[in-house]
N, C-alpha and C positions, 0 to 999 in steps of 0.2 A: 949226414950225421945220424942223428937219433929222430925215429918217429914216435911223436906223444900224441892219444888222442884224447881230445880236450875235451869234456862234456859241462865243464863248468867251468863258464868264462871268470867266475872270482881265482881260479886257480891261476888262468891268465895271468892275470894283475899281480901275483905271486912270482911269480916266475919271471915278471920285468923287474918288480922291487928287488928281488932277491941277487940278481946277475946283473953283468957290467956291460947290459945289452944298451944300447944308444940307439937302432933304430929297429920298425918292426917292420916288414913287408908282409903287404896282404896282397891276397890273388883276389879276384873281384866277385865273378859270379860264383855263387856256390858260396862264400866266406860272408862278403858286405852287403850283398843284394843275392836275389833268387829271380834272376830272369827266366821267364817261362816264352825260350826261341823254341822255335819249332824244326828243328837240325835236318828232319826230312825234308820238307816242304824247301830250306834251307838250299841244302847239297843238290834236291832236284831241280832248283832254277840256276846254280851256277852251273850243272847238267848240261842241262838245254842254251844255256846262254853260250858257253865255248864251244858248243856243239854246234850249233848256229853261227858264228861269229869266226869261229875260228878251225874249225872241223877239229878237234880236239874232241874226243871221248875219254869221258871219266866221270865215277860215280860220286866223286869226291869223300869218300868214305874212305879210311879217316880224313877230316878234311886240312888238316892242318901239313900233312905228310905231301898232299896233292895239291895243296896251296903252294909250295914249294916248287915240286912238279911242272907248275902253272908257270911261276918266275923261272924255271932253269931250260924249261922250253920256248915259252912264248914271249919271256921278257917280263920287263918291272910294269911296264904299262899296260899289261895282262891283269897284271899281279892285281895293281891299283883297279882296276876296273873287275875284280873280284872284290876287291874291299868296301867295295860303293854297294854292290849287293849282301855283303854280309853285313852294312853297315844298315843297311836298311832294314832288314830283318830285326836286328838288334834294339832298333831306333821304334820300331813298331813294336815290338817285345814290354817297351819301359813301361805303358800305361797300367800293364800288370805286373810289374814287380812289386816284387816286394824287397824292403831293408830286412836282416839278420838282425833282429833287436838287441841279442847281447851281443854282439859286433860293435853294434852302431853304437852302444851306451858307452862300450868299450873304450870308442876312441872319441865319441865327444867327451868323457871323462879321464882323460888322459895327464890326470897330474904330475908324472915324473917328467913331462913337457919333453917324451922321447921324438923323434923324427918318424915321421909316419909315409911311408909310400905304397903305391898298387903296384904289382905286376902282375899283367892281367893277358890272358890270348884274346881279350873281347875290344873293340876299337875303342881307340881315345874318347871319339865323339859320345859314345854312346856312355862310357865311363862318365866322363863332364859332366850329361845330361842329370842321367841319375844321380852322381852328388849333389848337383844345385838345385834339383827338386826335391833330393831330403836334409838340405841345409848340412851337409857335407864336407862342401868343396874348402874354406878355410881349415879343417882339421888334417887335409893333407899335405903334403907337402913336394911331391912327386908322384907324375902318374908315369907309368914305361906301357905300354899296349901293343898290340899284336902289330902294329903301323908304325911302330919306332923298334921294333929290333929286325935284323938283317932272317935270325936263326929262331924258330917257334920251341917253346918247351918241348921236352926235357933239355933243350941248349941251354944253360945258366947267362946267357948273353944279358937279360933283360936286368938281373941280380946283379951283372959285374957292373953293368951301367950305373945304379943305382951306388953298390959301393964305392966308384969310383967317381961319381959326382958327389958324394958328402966326405971321401976323403977316409973311408972306417975299415977297419977291418974284419973277417969274416967271422972272427967269435963276438963283435960289436952288435948283428945282428942276426934276427930271428925270422924266417918267411912263415906264413900263417896260408897254407893253403887247406883245398878240401879233398884233392884227388892222389890217386898214385902217381900221376905226372910231376903232381908241384911235389912231392916225396922225391922224386929222382932226379926231380930239377934240382930240389936244395942240394940234396948228395953229389952229385956234379960238381955245385959250387962250393960245396967243403962250408955248407952254411945250415946251423940248426933248422930241422925243421919242425911245425907243430901242426898235425890234421886235426881238425875243428870236424 
């Protein structure tokens, strides 16, 4: 749908108050949280692991399309092994993670009682631990993470899961992300996207 760059979170509140929106879907890393994950180290570990365990040579650049390749060539068990490695690197980054104060305040002060979901390419365990650590879990109604979808962004499968679970129409939802892939995902789903 349309791309909007929001610099002031007050504008975000006005958008929701002035519309017929019933739910907000947030991306996680870069929107709610800032996780200092060393992706070069992570890709190196994945590359080393799959080279020795499966004789599968891959540099995992970019990460998600190569995870799909792992699943297609080596199967779901191998993908679960990759997820364990990814989860470890994400969780190791949690102590240095920082909440995005403006977004967190917006979520905590959700006076319009909108449903709030997270659709992220981070692992579910990472997201939940961050939310618990920052006392946010009670404000989040639904989490759809990397390990809850069969296809990764920009495929809108995760957005569709949320729409279907809550029986919402596309025009009743706004997706808030921080990257072009979030914009593409929302467009493919036919959902309005706000980039922060």
